N, C-alpha and C positions, 0 to 999 in steps of 0.2 A: 504493500500500500504506500503511495507517495506521501512524503512528509515534507515539512519546510526544510530548507537547507541548514538552518541552525540545528534542528533535531537530527538531521542526517549526519552532519559533521560531528555532533556530540557522540553519537553511537559509533561512527566509523573511526574516529580518532581515539576515543576514551572509553568505549564500551568494553565488555569482557574480551572480545577478540579484536579490539581496536588497534590501529596502527601504532600509536605511541605506547600502548600497553605490551604489545607482543613483538615489536621490531626495534632494532637499533637505528635511530634516525640518521646517524652518520653514514650508514650504508646506502642511503637514498637521496640525500641532498647535502650540499656543502655550505656551512655557515662560516662566519669569521672565526669562531672558536676552533673549527676543524681546519681552517685554511693555514694557520701559522701560529707558532708559539708567541709571535710578536703581539698578537691580540691579547693574550693572557698577560703578557708583560705590561702592556699599556693599561689594562684594567688594574693590575697590581699597583702601578704608579698612581692611578686615580684613587685607589683604596688608601694609599699612603697619604695623599693630599687630604682626604677626608679624615683620616686618623689624626693628622696634625691639626686640622680645623676643629676637631672635637677635643683637643687637648690630650691626646693619647690615653684614652680610657683603659681601665683594666681589662675590659672585654670589648672587642670590636666585632660586631656582627657583619657577615657578608652572606646575604640570602639571595639565591639564584632561582628565579621563577622560571618554570619550564626548563629544568636543569638537564634534560636529556638523560645521558648516562653519567652525569657529574664530571665531565671532562674539564670544564673551566675551573670548578672548585678544586679538583685534584691538582691542576696546574698551579693554581694560586698557593695551595698548601706546600707544594714542592719548591716553588720559587721564592716564597716569602723569607726575608731575613729572620734569623732566630728571634730577635727582640719582638718583631711583629707577629711571627708565627705563633709564639707562646700566648698571644692575646686574641688570636683570631677564633671566632666561633662561626664555622662554615655550615650552612644549611642549604641543601637542595630541596626545592619544592617541585614535585612531579607526581602525576597520578599513576605512573608505572611503579612496580615494585622496586625496592632498593637494589641497585646493581651489585652483584657479588664481589666485583673487583674494586668497589669504591673504598678508599682509605677509611679506616675506622674513625678517625677524628671528625669526618664529615657526617653531619646529621642528615636525615632524610625524612621529609614530611609531605603530607598531601595538601597543606595550606600554609601560608606564611605565618611565622610566629608573630605575636604582638610585641610592641615595645622595642622595635629594632633600633639599636644605636650603632650606626655604621652605614652600610651600603646595601640597598636593595637593587638587584640586577634583573633585567628582563631582556635577554638577548634572543631575539626572534621567538618570543613567546606570544605576543599579542596577535600575530598573523595567524595563529592556530586557535585563537579563541573563537568558538563557533558563532556565526552571525547569519542573519536572514538576507536573502536576495529578493529584490522586488523588480518587477517589470510591468510597465504600463498600469501602475496603480494597484497591482495585485502581487501577493507573495508568489514566488516561484517554488513549486514543490517538485520533488525528485524521488525516483524509486531507487532501489539498491543497485540497479544496473546503470544508473546515471541518466536515465531518460527523464526530461523535465516536462512539466505541464503547469497550467495556470491554477493558482490556489485562491484563497479568500482575499477580499479587499484588504489593503494595508490598514492596520490599526492606527488610531489617532496619534499615539505617542511616537510611533515610527514615522508617520507623516510629518510630525513636527521636527524630528531629527533630520529628515531628508530636506525639508524646506530650509533649514539652517545650514546644513553641512554638505548636501549634495543635491542642489535644486535642479529641476528641469532636465533630469536624466531619464531616458527611456528605460534603462536598466542600471541598477545601482546596488551596492551592498550597505546594509544598515549597520553602522558601527556602534550603536547604542550599547550593545552587550559588551563590547570592548571598553567603552568608556567606563561602564560600571566595574568591570574587572580591574582596570588600572586604578581607578579611584579607590577601590577596596584594598589593593596592594599598597598603594602609597600611604593609606591611612594607618598601615601597620608600622610605619617609620616614626619613631619618637624624635630622633635627632640624626642628622646625617644627610644622605643623598639617595634619591631614587633615580635610576637610570633605565630607560627603555631604548633598546637598539633594534631597529626594524626597517624593512623596506615599506615605503608608504607614499602618501600624497597629501596635498593640502588644497584648500578651497581655491578654485580657479584653475587647478591643474589635475582634476580628477580624470582618470582614463574613461573614455567613452566605452560603454558596455561592461564596465567593471573589470575585475582582475582575478576572479576565482579560477584556480587551476590545481593541478595535482603534480606530484613528483614520485617517481618510483625508480629505484636503482640508478639514480643519478640523471634521469631523464625527465623532462616535462611531459606530462601525460594528461588526458582528460580527467576531470575531477569526478571519479566514480566512487561513491560512498559505500564501498564493500569491505573496507578495512585493510586493503592491500596497498594503498598509497597514501602519502601525505596529501591533505587537502588544505589549501591556504589561500588567503586573499590579502592584498596590501592593506596597510593600516591608515585610517584617516588620522594622521598624526596631530593635526591642529585640534581636532575634536577631543582626542584622549588627553592632549596637553591641558585643555581647559577643564576637563571633567573633574580633576582633583581639587580645583579651586585654589591652587597654590601657584606662586610665581614659577616660571619655567624658562629654560632656554631650549632652542630647537635649532640644531645645526647638522651639517653633513658629517658622516663618519670620516670623510677625508680631512675635514678641518679639525675635528676632535682628536683624531689620531696624530695629526701633525703637531697639535699643541702638546701631546704627550710624548713626542719624540720619534714618532714613526712617520718618515717622510718619503721613503722609496728612492732617495738619491743614490745614484751609482757611485761606487768608490773611485777615487782617482786612479787612472790607468797606471800611473807611476808605481803604485803599490804592487802591481803584478811583477815588477822587476825586483823590488826590495823584499817582498814577502808574498810569494806566490800563493801559499796556502791561506794566508790571511786575506788575500785578494779574493780567492774563491769563496771563502766564508762570507766576506762582506758582500760579494755579488749575489750570493744566494739569499742573504738577508734583505738586500735591496729589492730583489725580485719578489719575495714574499710581501714586503711592505708595499710594493707597487700594486699587488693584487688587492690588498686590504684598502688601499686608497684610490683605486681606479674609479673615476666618476661614473663610468658606465657599468660598474659591477658593485662589489661590496662597499666601495668608497661612496656610493650614492645612497647608502642606508642613512636613515636619520638617527641622531642621538637626541633624546628628550631627557632633560635633567630637571629635577626639582630639589633645590637645597632646602632642608627642613631643620630649623633650629640652629642654623649656622649662618654666619654673615654671607650675604649675597656676593661679596667681593671674593669669596672663595672660588666661585665659578668664573667671575670676570677675570680673575687673575690667571686663568688658564687660556685666556684670549679666544674664547668662543662665545662671547656675550651677545652677539647679534643674531636676530632671527634671519632665516633664509638659508638657501642651499648653496654651498660653495661650489 
């Protein structure tokens, strides 16, 4: 029986046989976390900035929403200097069971803990929060094989969201469920920084026809809600940014990573003569950095930050204080 896309995504991604419950996401799509250790290094630098802004508390939380198999948290634990590592309280939030290979110090929960003092991360989480799809004033419904049909008229609250955030579109994705999810996650932060990293769009630049799609085994495929593929849609970043009711900054990953020291610059050719091995290592690092900062790829992701209970100058000091896509 056909159901709305939000219901279909919920079951296909998070149900008993759902994609994220039964499969390793890294085998099906590539994120910044999987692309290079440089991303984890940049996040660790950001965590260190937050630690300093908070006055180096005895316990520093790092909570990763949609943690996958905990790869980012494991990398942070491994790379953190001893003084910081001894104070880190790392928590992965995921609806899949705890990965058996996850280091013991990393906690694993199905919802974020309250009273976070530190950093809340959401790297490519919001794009997998289920949402409704509408077309010509009606919800789009879909069966398990991916065949769509017309459903009920769009309810008043979703019409209100569409009129504010995605007006006059024949087909659109209603981001209200993501707004609520992000606002709820941000509310768990007592002091520190909430960061969402995702691919998305803003008002005036919404894609015609929407963005709903699937990924399987590294390839983009039709979004069939049978549990065998990832189902994702770009995030209305300006809408989720305002949903928390808190000040925010919204910049490209390219700009954010450059502020954290990841710039993709090639090493000087002269290094090849004086230190060939060092040159090769530096060249490999530059190549990885270039992938993370490529405007047409991962570098085009948005970074949404909410400083909470810390001076706003903490973020402006990182030189990404202007709205807009670099």
